[in-house]
C-alpha positions as CSV (number, residue, x, y, z in Angstrom):
1,M,-205.2,-75.4,-112.2
2,S,-206.3,-75.2,-108.6
3,D,-208.6,-77.8,-107.0
4,P,-212.1,-76.2,-107.1
5,R,-212.9,-77.8,-103.8
6,G,-210.4,-75.5,-102.2
7,V,-211.9,-72.3,-103.4
8,S,-214.3,-70.8,-100.9
9,S,-214.5,-67.2,-102.0
10,V,-216.5,-68.0,-105.2
11,D,-218.5,-71.0,-103.9
12,D,-221.8,-69.5,-104.9
13,S,-220.7,-67.0,-107.5
14,L,-222.5,-68.9,-110.3
15,S,-225.7,-69.6,-108.5
16,G,-228.5,-69.7,-111.0
17,I,-226.3,-68.8,-114.0
18,R,-227.2,-70.9,-117.0
19,I,-224.1,-72.0,-119.0
20,S,-223.8,-73.7,-122.4
21,L,-220.5,-75.5,-123.0
22,R,-219.4,-75.8,-126.6
23,G,-216.5,-77.2,-128.5
24,R,-213.5,-79.2,-127.2
25,F,-212.1,-78.2,-123.8
26,G,-208.4,-78.2,-123.1
27,S,-207.9,-78.3,-119.3
28,M,-210.3,-81.2,-118.7
29,P,-213.0,-83.3,-120.4
30,R,-216.2,-81.3,-120.9
31,R,-218.1,-83.5,-118.5
32,E,-215.6,-82.7,-115.7
33,A,-215.9,-79.0,-116.6
34,A,-219.7,-79.2,-116.3
35,N,-219.3,-80.9,-112.8
36,V,-216.9,-78.2,-111.7
37,L,-219.3,-75.5,-112.7
38,R,-222.3,-77.2,-111.0
39,S,-220.2,-77.3,-107.8
40,F,-220.2,-73.5,-108.0
41,G,-224.0,-73.4,-108.4
42,A,-224.2,-73.1,-112.2
43,M,-226.9,-74.7,-114.3
44,I,-225.5,-76.5,-117.3
45,V,-227.9,-76.0,-120.2
46,S,-228.7,-79.1,-122.3
47,K,-228.2,-79.3,-126.0
48,A,-231.9,-79.0,-126.6
49,A,-232.2,-75.7,-124.7
50,D,-229.3,-74.3,-126.7
51,A,-231.7,-73.5,-129.4
52,N,-233.3,-70.9,-127.3
53,P,-230.5,-68.3,-126.4
54,Q,-232.9,-66.7,-123.9
55,Q,-232.3,-69.7,-121.7
56,V,-228.5,-69.2,-121.7
57,D,-226.5,-66.7,-119.7
58,W,-223.0,-67.7,-120.7
59,V,-221.7,-69.5,-123.8
60,V,-218.2,-71.0,-123.1
61,I,-216.0,-72.1,-126.0
62,G,-213.4,-74.8,-125.2
63,A,-209.7,-73.9,-125.5
64,N,-209.0,-76.7,-127.9
65,Q,-211.7,-75.6,-130.4
66,S,-210.3,-74.3,-133.6
67,P,-211.3,-70.7,-134.3
68,L,-212.1,-71.7,-137.8
69,S,-215.0,-73.8,-136.5
70,E,-216.2,-71.4,-133.8
71,A,-218.8,-70.0,-136.2
72,N,-220.4,-73.5,-136.4
73,L,-220.9,-73.5,-132.6
74,L,-222.9,-70.2,-132.6
75,D,-226.2,-70.1,-134.4
76,E,-227.7,-66.8,-135.5
77,P,-230.0,-66.4,-132.5
78,T,-227.1,-67.0,-130.2
79,R,-224.9,-64.5,-132.0
80,E,-227.7,-61.9,-131.8
81,A,-228.1,-62.5,-128.1
82,I,-224.3,-62.0,-127.6
83,A,-224.4,-58.8,-129.6
84,T,-227.3,-57.4,-127.6
85,G,-225.7,-58.3,-124.3
86,S,-228.3,-60.8,-123.1
87,C,-225.8,-63.6,-123.4
88,E,-222.1,-63.5,-122.7
89,L,-219.4,-65.3,-124.7
90,L,-216.4,-66.6,-122.8
91,H,-213.4,-68.7,-123.8
92,E,-212.4,-71.5,-121.4
93,T,-209.3,-69.8,-120.0
94,E,-211.3,-66.7,-119.2
95,L,-213.9,-68.8,-117.4
96,W,-211.3,-70.4,-115.1
97,Q,-209.6,-67.1,-114.5
98,R,-212.9,-65.5,-113.6
99,L,-213.6,-68.3,-111.1
100,G,-210.1,-68.0,-109.6
101,L,-209.1,-71.6,-110.6
102,V,-206.0,-70.2,-112.4
103,D,-204.2,-68.6,-109.5
104,L,-202.4,-65.6,-110.8
105,E,-201.4,-64.3,-107.4
106,Q,-199.4,-67.5,-106.7
107,S,-198.1,-67.8,-110.3
108,S,-194.6,-68.9,-109.2
109,R,-196.2,-72.0,-107.7
110,R,-198.1,-72.9,-110.9
111,F,-196.0,-71.6,-113.8
112,Y,-192.6,-71.7,-115.4
113,T,-189.9,-69.1,-115.6
114,P,-187.9,-68.7,-118.9
115,V,-185.0,-70.7,-117.4
116,M,-187.2,-73.6,-116.3
117,L,-189.1,-73.6,-119.6
118,A,-185.8,-73.7,-121.5
119,H,-184.5,-76.6,-119.4
120,L,-187.8,-78.4,-120.0
121,L,-187.6,-78.0,-123.8
122,G,-183.9,-78.5,-124.2
123,V,-183.4,-75.1,-125.7
124,S,-181.4,-72.0,-124.6
125,V,-183.0,-69.3,-122.6
126,R,-182.3,-66.8,-125.4
127,V,-184.7,-68.9,-127.6
128,I,-187.5,-68.6,-125.0
129,R,-186.9,-64.8,-124.8
130,R,-187.0,-64.5,-128.6
131,W,-190.3,-66.4,-128.7
132,Q,-191.7,-64.1,-126.1
133,R,-190.4,-61.0,-128.0
134,L,-192.0,-62.2,-131.2
135,G,-195.4,-62.8,-129.4
136,L,-195.2,-66.6,-130.1
137,I,-195.6,-67.2,-126.3
138,T,-197.0,-64.8,-123.8
139,P,-196.3,-64.7,-120.0
140,V,-199.4,-64.9,-117.8
141,E,-197.7,-62.6,-115.3
142,M,-194.7,-60.4,-114.8
143,L,-193.2,-60.2,-111.3
144,H,-190.2,-57.9,-110.8
145,R,-189.7,-58.1,-114.6
146,L,-189.6,-61.8,-114.4
147,P,-192.1,-63.5,-116.8
148,Y,-194.1,-66.6,-115.8
149,F,-195.7,-68.9,-118.4
150,D,-198.8,-70.9,-117.5
151,F,-199.5,-74.6,-118.3
152,A,-201.1,-73.6,-121.7
153,E,-198.1,-71.6,-122.8
154,V,-195.8,-74.4,-121.8
155,A,-197.8,-76.7,-124.1
156,T,-197.6,-74.0,-126.9
157,A,-193.8,-73.8,-126.4
158,K,-193.5,-77.6,-126.7
159,R,-195.5,-77.5,-129.9
160,L,-193.5,-74.6,-131.2
161,A,-190.2,-76.4,-130.5
162,R,-191.5,-79.4,-132.4
163,W,-192.6,-77.3,-135.4
164,I,-189.3,-75.6,-135.6
165,A,-187.5,-79.0,-135.4
166,E,-189.6,-80.2,-138.3
167,G,-188.9,-77.1,-140.5
168,E,-185.8,-76.3,-142.6
169,S,-185.2,-72.8,-141.2
170,E,-185.7,-71.8,-137.6
171,T,-185.9,-68.0,-138.3
172,V,-188.2,-68.4,-141.3
173,I,-190.6,-70.8,-139.4
174,E,-190.7,-68.3,-136.5
175,Q,-191.5,-65.4,-138.8
176,R,-194.2,-67.3,-140.7
177,L,-195.8,-68.1,-137.4
178,V,-195.7,-64.4,-136.5
179,E,-197.4,-63.6,-139.7
180,W,-200.3,-65.9,-138.9
181,I,-200.6,-64.2,-135.4
182,E,-200.7,-60.8,-137.0
183,L,-203.3,-61.9,-139.5
184,M,-205.6,-63.1,-136.7
185,P,-205.1,-60.6,-133.8
186,N,-208.4,-61.3,-132.2
187,I,-208.1,-65.1,-132.0
188,H,-207.7,-66.5,-128.6
189,R,-204.4,-68.4,-128.3
190,P,-203.8,-68.7,-132.1
191,L,-200.9,-71.2,-131.9
192,D,-202.9,-73.5,-129.8
193,Q,-206.1,-73.3,-131.8
194,L,-205.0,-73.1,-135.4
195,S,-204.4,-76.3,-137.3
196,I,-200.8,-75.7,-138.5
197,L,-198.7,-77.8,-140.8
198,I,-195.0,-77.3,-141.4
199,E,-193.6,-78.2,-144.8
200,G,-189.9,-77.2,-145.1
201,K,-189.9,-73.4,-144.8
202,Q,-193.6,-73.1,-145.2
203,V,-196.1,-72.7,-142.4
204,L,-199.5,-73.7,-143.7
205,L,-203.0,-73.5,-142.1
206,R,-205.3,-76.5,-142.6
207,G,-208.9,-75.5,-143.2
208,G,-211.4,-78.0,-144.5
209,E,-209.8,-79.7,-147.5
210,G,-207.3,-77.0,-148.3
211,L,-204.0,-75.7,-147.0
212,I,-203.6,-71.9,-146.8
213,E,-200.3,-69.9,-147.0
214,P,-200.0,-66.6,-145.1
215,G,-200.3,-64.8,-148.4
216,G,-203.7,-66.3,-149.0
217,Q,-202.7,-68.9,-151.6
218,L,-204.8,-72.1,-151.3
219,R,-203.3,-75.5,-151.8
220,F,-205.1,-78.9,-152.0
221,D,-204.6,-81.0,-148.9
222,F,-204.1,-84.4,-150.5
223,D,-203.4,-86.0,-147.1
224,A,-206.8,-84.8,-145.8
225,L,-208.6,-86.0,-149.0
226,Q,-207.1,-89.5,-148.5
227,E,-208.2,-89.8,-144.9
228,P,-211.5,-91.4,-144.1
229,P,-214.2,-89.0,-142.9
230,I,-214.3,-88.5,-139.2
231,A,-217.5,-89.5,-137.6
232,P,-219.0,-87.1,-135.1
233,Q,-218.2,-87.9,-131.5
234,T,-221.1,-87.8,-129.1
235,R,-220.6,-86.8,-125.6
236,A,-222.6,-88.6,-122.9
237,D,-223.0,-85.5,-120.8
238,D,-225.0,-83.4,-123.2
239,G,-225.4,-85.3,-126.4
240,A,-223.5,-82.6,-128.4
241,S,-221.5,-83.7,-131.5
242,E,-218.1,-82.2,-132.3
243,E,-217.1,-82.4,-135.9
244,Q,-213.9,-81.3,-137.5
245,P,-214.1,-77.9,-139.1
246,R,-214.9,-77.8,-142.8
247,H,-214.1,-74.2,-143.6
248,V,-211.5,-72.7,-145.9
249,L,-210.2,-69.3,-144.6
250,S,-209.7,-66.7,-147.3
251,I,-206.8,-64.3,-146.6
252,V,-205.1,-61.9,-148.9
253,R,-201.9,-60.2,-147.7
254,E,-198.6,-59.0,-149.0
255,V,-195.8,-61.0,-147.3
256,D,-192.5,-59.4,-146.5
257,D,-189.7,-62.0,-146.6
258,S,-187.4,-60.0,-144.4
259,F,-186.8,-61.2,-140.8
260,P,-188.0,-60.0,-138.4
261,S,-190.4,-57.8,-140.4
262,S,-192.4,-57.1,-137.3
263,G,-193.3,-58.7,-134.0
264,R,-195.4,-58.2,-131.0
265,D,-192.6,-56.2,-129.4
266,S,-192.9,-52.6,-130.4
267,A,-189.3,-52.1,-129.3
268,T,-188.3,-53.4,-132.7
269,D,-189.4,-50.0,-134.1
270,D,-186.0,-48.8,-132.7
271,P,-183.6,-49.6,-135.6
272,L,-180.6,-50.1,-133.3
273,L,-182.5,-52.5,-131.1
274,H,-183.8,-54.2,-134.2
275,E,-180.2,-54.8,-135.4
276,A,-179.2,-56.0,-131.9
277,Y,-182.0,-58.6,-132.0
278,R,-181.0,-59.6,-135.5
279,A,-177.4,-60.1,-134.6
280,E,-178.2,-62.0,-131.5
281,D,-180.6,-64.3,-133.5
282,E,-177.8,-64.9,-136.0
283,D,-175.4,-65.7,-133.1
284,D,-173.2,-62.7,-133.9
285,L,-172.9,-61.9,-130.2
286,Q,-170.1,-59.3,-130.4
287,R,-172.1,-57.4,-133.0
288,A,-175.1,-57.5,-130.8
289,V,-173.1,-56.2,-127.9
290,D,-171.9,-53.3,-130.1
291,F,-175.5,-52.3,-131.0
292,Y,-176.5,-52.5,-127.3
293,H,-173.5,-50.2,-126.5
294,A,-174.6,-47.8,-129.2
295,I,-178.1,-47.7,-127.6
296,L,-176.6,-47.0,-124.2
297,A,-174.4,-44.2,-125.7
298,R,-177.6,-42.7,-127.2
299,D,-180.0,-43.1,-124.3
300,G,-177.8,-43.3,-121.2
301,A,-177.6,-46.1,-118.7
302,R,-180.4,-48.7,-118.8
303,A,-180.7,-51.7,-116.5
304,D,-182.4,-53.9,-119.0
305,L,-179.7,-53.4,-121.6
306,C,-176.9,-53.8,-119.1
307,F,-178.4,-57.1,-118.1
308,Q,-178.7,-58.2,-121.7
309,I,-175.1,-57.3,-122.4
310,G,-174.2,-59.4,-119.3
311,E,-176.1,-62.3,-120.7
312,L,-174.3,-62.0,-124.0
313,L,-170.9,-61.7,-122.4
314,Y,-171.6,-64.8,-120.4
315,R,-172.4,-66.7,-123.6
316,M,-169.2,-65.4,-125.0
317,N,-167.3,-67.0,-122.1
318,E,-166.4,-63.7,-120.5
319,P,-167.7,-64.3,-117.0
320,I,-165.8,-61.5,-115.3
321,A,-167.1,-58.9,-117.8
322,A,-170.6,-60.4,-117.5
323,R,-170.3,-60.0,-113.7
324,E,-169.6,-56.3,-113.9
325,R,-172.6,-55.8,-116.2
326,Y,-174.9,-57.6,-113.8
327,Y,-173.6,-55.4,-110.9
328,M,-174.3,-52.3,-113.0
329,A,-177.8,-53.6,-113.8
330,I,-178.6,-54.1,-110.2
331,E,-177.3,-50.7,-109.2
332,L,-179.6,-49.1,-111.8
333,D,-182.6,-51.3,-110.9
334,P,-182.4,-53.2,-107.5
335,D,-185.6,-55.0,-108.3
336,L,-184.3,-56.6,-111.5
337,V,-184.2,-60.1,-109.9
338,E,-183.0,-61.9,-113.0
339,A,-179.8,-59.9,-112.9
340,R,-179.3,-60.8,-109.2
341,A,-179.8,-64.5,-110.1
342,S,-177.4,-64.4,-113.0
343,L,-174.8,-62.6,-110.8
344,G,-175.1,-65.4,-108.3
345,I,-174.6,-68.0,-111.0
346,V,-171.5,-66.3,-112.3
347,L,-170.0,-65.8,-108.9
348,S,-170.6,-69.5,-108.1
349,E,-169.0,-70.6,-111.3
350,T,-165.9,-68.4,-110.8
351,G,-165.4,-69.9,-107.3
352,Q,-166.8,-67.0,-105.3
353,K,-169.3,-69.2,-103.5
354,D,-169.8,-67.0,-100.5
355,L,-170.5,-64.0,-102.7
356,A,-172.8,-66.1,-104.8
357,V,-174.8,-66.9,-101.6
358,A,-175.1,-63.2,-100.9
359,A,-176.3,-62.5,-104.4
360,F,-178.9,-65.2,-104.2
361,L,-180.1,-64.0,-100.8
362,G,-180.3,-60.5,-102.2
363,A,-182.6,-61.8,-105.0
364,L,-184.8,-63.5,-102.4
365,S,-185.0,-60.3,-100.3
366,V,-186.6,-58.7,-103.4
367,Y,-188.7,-61.7,-104.4
368,P,-188.9,-64.4,-101.8
369,E,-190.9,-66.8,-104.1
370,Y,-188.3,-66.9,-106.9
371,G,-188.1,-70.7,-107.2
372,D,-185.1,-70.7,-109.5
373,V,-183.0,-68.9,-106.9
374,H,-184.0,-71.2,-104.2
375,Y,-182.7,-74.0,-106.4
376,Y,-179.3,-72.4,-107.2
377,L,-178.9,-71.3,-103.6
378,A,-179.5,-74.8,-102.3
379,R,-177.0,-76.2,-104.7
380,T,-174.4,-73.6,-103.7
381,L,-175.0,-74.2,-100.0
382,D,-174.5,-77.9,-100.5
383,E,-171.2,-77.2,-102.2
384,L,-170.2,-75.1,-99.2
385,D,-171.0,-78.0,-96.9
386,Q,-173.9,-76.2,-95.2
387,P,-176.5,-79.0,-95.4
388,D,-179.0,-77.6,-92.9
389,E,-179.3,-74.3,-94.8
390,A,-179.4,-76.1,-98.1
391,T,-182.3,-78.3,-96.9
392,E,-184.3,-75.2,-96.1
393,H,-184.0,-73.9,-99.7
394,W,-184.5,-77.4,-101.3
395,S,-187.7,-77.7,-99.4
396,R,-188.9,-74.2,-100.2
397,F,-188.1,-74.8,-103.9
398,L,-190.3,-77.9,-103.9
399,Q,-193.1,-76.0,-102.2
400,L,-193.0,-73.3,-104.8
401,V,-192.5,-75.3,-108.0
402,P,-193.2,-79.0,-107.4
403,D,-193.5,-79.6,-111.1
404,S,-190.2,-78.0,-112.0
405,P,-187.8,-79.9,-114.3
406,W,-185.4,-79.9,-111.3
407,A,-187.9,-81.3,-108.8
408,E,-186.5,-84.8,-108.9
409,E,-183.1,-83.5,-108.1
410,A,-184.5,-81.6,-105.1
411,R,-186.4,-84.7,-103.9
412,A,-183.3,-86.8,-104.2
413,R,-181.3,-84.2,-102.1
414,L,-184.0,-84.3,-99.5
415,G,-184.4,-88.1,-99.6
416,V,-188.2,-87.9,-100.3
């Protein structure tokens, strides 16, 4: 989130626009959000004026508001005004993106790559890639095929890792979460907004006093029944009360227990790719490589699959074979910066430090703001006893990703 005081291109873009803030906001308290919007010239509509939708231009729903309770936030006149176009409905993230406060053009400075996210969560990069493939996390931007995840997706990934740790089966928990996403395709950030409970292999949705399974079966939520009622919390800024949702969502659906039955990645329609993914998820790496080879035999050379084979070979402790696959991927697609970065790592680990530096510099020639590569290059230059050159890349790394999991190491190297 950028500092709104540093944004000049939209300083009067909300002049005269009447905005009603509803629900629980995620990026900041609602009072602070109201102050930010006032700094852009907006008029924050009081709770009393909400009753007249003709006095409201935008209705903004907070990112932490459960979709099950969004209906409570919109009365019938407001829904009619939205339907006729006289009032616009926005979610919190859309609002900040519209104002330029989430800086997509400088995403590498704000967001996490798969490698950084994996390091932060203590999981392997393949897990992050699988979550992305299944649609459980979604990159905010793709630069040279490199995904970047924003602060909200990082929070989702942390929650996802905790859910999986609490469950009895990683693959089953992931698939049940996918089923909930597919059941609610129009919900904004479902894993953030749904009240989800993990019980063994079950992923349940809490709604009101019931727990709902993906197939629509309703269970009694005895924990919720035993809890004392939650008193409404009154905000000092607009007097609005925010109560816990009291709905029960009714869903009927046939559930397929196979995994993965479907995901957000349409590539799984390819049976060979589907089997490659399955083998990789089951840690049968050689079998996964065989399926990827079969796809290459069928389709011809593909940079993305050569890179994936290289990643698998690296995990199989075959760095020389992995190196050759990375070289092939780069020859097929010189802009595939992850292959360049992985090549540099393998070259460094096999003692070819000078060649590793060349590979990292090649990656930066394609994408100068690739923070991970500045980090690996700085470490390699230190190992080559080139402190001046290393300092340049440690400094650049901190400029690009000051909140990286490796930032403390960089600061220690720089003595700051």
